[in-house]
C-alpha positions as CSV (number, residue, x, y, z in Angstrom):
1,X,113.9,66.4,90.4
2,X,111.8,69.0,92.3
3,X,111.5,71.0,89.1
4,X,110.4,67.9,87.2
5,X,107.6,67.4,89.7
6,X,106.5,71.0,89.5
7,X,106.5,70.8,85.7
8,X,104.2,67.8,85.7
9,X,101.7,69.6,87.9
10,X,101.9,72.9,85.9
11,X,101.4,71.1,82.6
12,X,98.4,69.1,83.9
13,X,96.6,72.3,85.0
14,X,97.4,74.2,81.9
15,X,95.8,71.4,79.9
16,X,92.4,72.5,81.3
17,X,92.5,75.8,79.5
18,X,90.2,76.0,76.5
19,X,89.7,78.4,73.6
20,X,88.1,81.7,74.6
21,X,88.7,81.3,78.3
22,X,89.6,84.1,80.7
23,X,92.4,82.7,82.8
24,X,93.9,83.9,86.1
25,X,97.6,83.4,86.2
26,X,99.3,83.0,89.6
27,X,102.8,83.6,90.8
28,X,105.6,81.2,91.6
29,X,107.9,78.5,90.3
30,X,105.2,75.9,89.5
31,X,103.0,78.4,87.7
32,X,106.0,79.1,85.5
33,X,105.7,75.7,83.9
34,X,101.9,76.2,83.4
35,X,102.7,79.5,81.6
36,X,105.4,77.8,79.5
37,X,102.9,75.1,78.4
38,X,100.2,77.6,77.6
39,X,102.6,79.4,75.4
40,X,103.5,76.2,73.6
41,X,99.8,75.4,73.2
42,X,99.3,78.8,71.6
43,X,101.9,77.9,69.0
44,X,101.1,74.3,68.3
45,X,97.3,74.3,68.8
46,X,96.3,77.9,68.0
47,X,94.9,78.2,71.6
48,X,93.3,81.6,72.1
49,X,92.7,83.0,75.6
50,X,93.6,86.0,77.7
51,X,95.2,86.0,81.1
52,X,94.9,88.2,84.2
53,X,98.2,88.4,86.1
54,X,98.7,88.4,89.9
55,X,102.1,90.0,90.0
56,X,104.6,92.0,88.0
57,X,106.9,89.0,87.8
58,X,104.1,87.0,86.1
59,X,103.3,89.9,83.8
60,X,106.9,89.9,82.7
61,X,106.8,86.1,82.0
62,X,103.6,86.6,80.0
63,X,105.2,89.2,77.9
64,X,108.1,86.9,77.3
65,X,105.8,84.0,76.3
66,X,103.5,86.1,74.2
67,X,100.4,85.6,76.4
68,X,97.8,88.4,76.1
69,X,96.8,90.1,79.4
70,X,94.0,92.2,80.8
71,X,94.0,94.2,84.1
72,X,92.2,92.5,86.9
73,X,90.1,95.6,87.5
74,X,88.7,95.4,83.9
75,X,87.2,92.0,84.3
76,X,84.3,90.7,86.5
77,X,84.7,87.0,85.9
78,X,87.4,84.5,85.1
79,X,86.7,80.9,83.8
80,X,89.7,79.4,85.6
81,X,92.7,80.5,87.7
82,X,95.9,78.5,88.2
83,X,98.2,79.2,91.1
84,X,100.6,77.6,93.5
85,X,100.7,77.5,97.3
86,X,103.2,77.3,100.1
87,X,101.1,74.9,102.2
88,X,98.1,72.8,101.2
89,X,95.9,70.9,103.7
90,X,93.5,67.9,103.0
91,X,90.6,70.3,102.4
92,X,92.6,72.4,99.9
93,X,92.9,75.3,102.3
94,X,96.1,77.1,101.7
95,X,98.8,79.4,103.0
96,X,100.1,81.6,100.2
97,X,102.2,84.7,100.0
98,X,105.9,83.9,100.3
99,X,106.2,85.7,97.0
100,X,104.3,88.7,98.5
101,X,101.5,88.5,95.9
102,X,98.7,87.0,98.0
103,X,96.3,90.0,97.9
104,X,96.2,90.1,94.1
105,X,96.2,86.3,94.0
106,X,93.1,86.2,96.3
107,X,91.3,88.8,94.1
108,X,92.0,86.7,91.0
109,X,91.0,83.5,92.8
110,X,87.7,85.1,93.9
111,X,87.0,86.2,90.3
112,X,87.3,82.6,89.1
113,X,84.7,79.9,88.6
114,X,87.4,77.3,89.1
115,X,90.5,77.9,91.2
116,X,93.1,75.3,90.6
117,X,96.2,74.7,92.8
118,X,99.4,73.3,91.4
119,X,102.3,72.0,93.5
120,X,104.4,69.1,94.6
121,X,103.8,66.8,97.5
122,X,106.3,68.7,99.7
123,X,103.6,71.4,100.0
124,X,101.0,69.2,101.6
125,X,100.5,69.4,105.4
126,X,98.1,68.0,108.0
127,X,97.4,71.5,109.4
128,X,98.3,74.9,108.1
129,X,101.1,76.7,109.9
130,X,103.3,73.6,110.1
131,X,106.0,75.1,107.9
132,X,105.3,78.8,107.3
133,X,103.7,81.8,109.0
134,X,100.7,83.6,107.4
135,X,101.8,86.5,105.1
136,X,100.0,89.8,105.5
137,X,99.7,92.8,103.3
138,X,99.2,95.9,105.5
139,X,98.3,99.5,104.8
140,X,101.4,101.3,106.3
141,X,99.2,103.5,108.6
142,X,97.7,100.3,110.1
143,X,100.9,98.5,111.0
144,X,100.6,99.1,114.8
145,X,96.9,98.2,114.9
146,X,97.5,95.0,112.9
147,X,100.3,94.0,115.2
148,X,98.1,94.5,118.3
149,X,95.3,92.4,116.8
150,X,97.6,89.6,115.8
151,X,98.9,89.4,119.3
152,X,95.4,89.2,120.7
153,X,94.8,86.3,118.3
154,X,97.8,84.5,119.9
155,X,100.3,85.3,117.2
156,X,103.4,87.4,116.6
157,X,104.1,89.7,113.8
158,X,107.4,90.3,111.9
159,X,107.7,92.8,109.1
160,X,109.4,91.1,106.1
161,X,112.6,92.9,105.2
162,X,114.0,93.3,101.7
163,X,117.3,93.7,99.9
164,X,120.7,92.1,100.5
165,X,121.2,94.3,103.6
166,X,117.7,93.8,104.9
167,X,117.5,97.6,105.3
168,X,113.9,98.2,104.5
169,X,110.5,96.5,104.5
170,X,109.3,94.3,101.6
171,X,106.7,96.3,99.6
172,X,104.0,94.7,97.6
173,X,103.2,95.5,93.9
174,X,100.4,97.7,95.3
175,X,102.7,99.7,97.6
176,X,101.8,98.1,101.0
177,X,103.9,96.6,103.7
178,X,104.4,92.8,103.7
179,X,104.7,91.1,107.1
180,X,104.4,87.5,108.4
181,X,102.2,86.4,111.3
182,X,103.2,83.3,113.2
183,X,100.4,81.4,114.9
184,X,102.0,78.0,115.2
185,X,99.8,75.1,114.1
186,X,96.5,76.5,112.9
187,X,93.7,74.1,114.2
188,X,90.8,76.2,112.8
189,X,91.8,77.9,109.6
190,X,88.3,79.2,108.8
191,X,87.9,80.9,112.2
192,X,91.4,82.6,112.0
193,X,90.6,83.6,108.4
194,X,87.4,85.3,109.6
195,X,89.2,87.1,112.4
196,X,91.9,88.4,110.1
197,X,89.3,89.5,107.5
198,X,87.9,91.9,110.2
199,X,91.1,93.8,111.0
200,X,91.0,97.3,109.6
201,X,94.0,98.1,107.4
202,X,94.9,94.5,106.9
203,X,94.3,94.5,103.2
204,X,95.0,90.8,102.6
205,X,96.3,87.7,104.3
206,X,97.7,84.5,103.0
207,X,95.0,82.1,104.4
208,X,93.0,80.9,101.4
209,X,90.0,79.1,102.9
210,X,87.2,77.4,100.8
211,X,88.5,78.9,97.6
212,X,90.4,76.0,95.9
213,X,88.3,73.1,94.8
214,X,90.8,71.3,92.6
215,X,94.5,70.6,92.7
216,X,97.3,68.8,90.8
217,X,99.9,67.6,93.3
218,X,103.0,66.0,91.8
219,X,104.8,63.2,93.7
220,X,107.2,60.4,93.0
221,X,104.4,58.3,91.6
222,X,103.1,61.0,89.3
223,X,100.4,63.7,89.5
224,X,97.5,63.3,91.9
225,X,94.4,65.1,90.8
226,X,92.3,66.2,93.8
227,X,88.8,67.5,93.3
228,X,86.5,68.4,96.2
């Protein structure tokens, strides 16, 4: 049932892609259905576009589906970007990064004229931080500094461990440490976002504030289209 909802949202967003577009392609289970539908549209409609991937996992899916890609560093503008989220508030502010791709996802979102979120109603919250901590991507040399600054902001930091034995830190596609910062309920997401932006060596955090202007949220009654 959950996958059915995700598919509804992913297909709805993929329907906005038009011929000739440059498209940011996010990471996650709902985005999978958007990619699948885009691949189908290439076959049935002759749709022509190129994508910019936000992770190695998405790149592999694009290769499987026959979707042409360009490197994010080679483009200066994207027409549209489609991505999922871990938490979505009423203003379409987000927590992202459980898949450890939030830095590249934020770069792609910032390149895009239209950043579209896809998800199911289980991702919606009144306030960010209700369900998940804020993922961080940290330059290894700055880990101690970032932990100190997070504590000063009232949070706690935990390095995300990887592997079945949890014997090493999770490393991003860019070679940096992934950690999670717990702040509890975040009453002022824009203010916390600004504070985290100013921490040296904190390369990216999972608070996406004032970036998404449109969302397709699937629930038991169908897909809700939200546009700010």
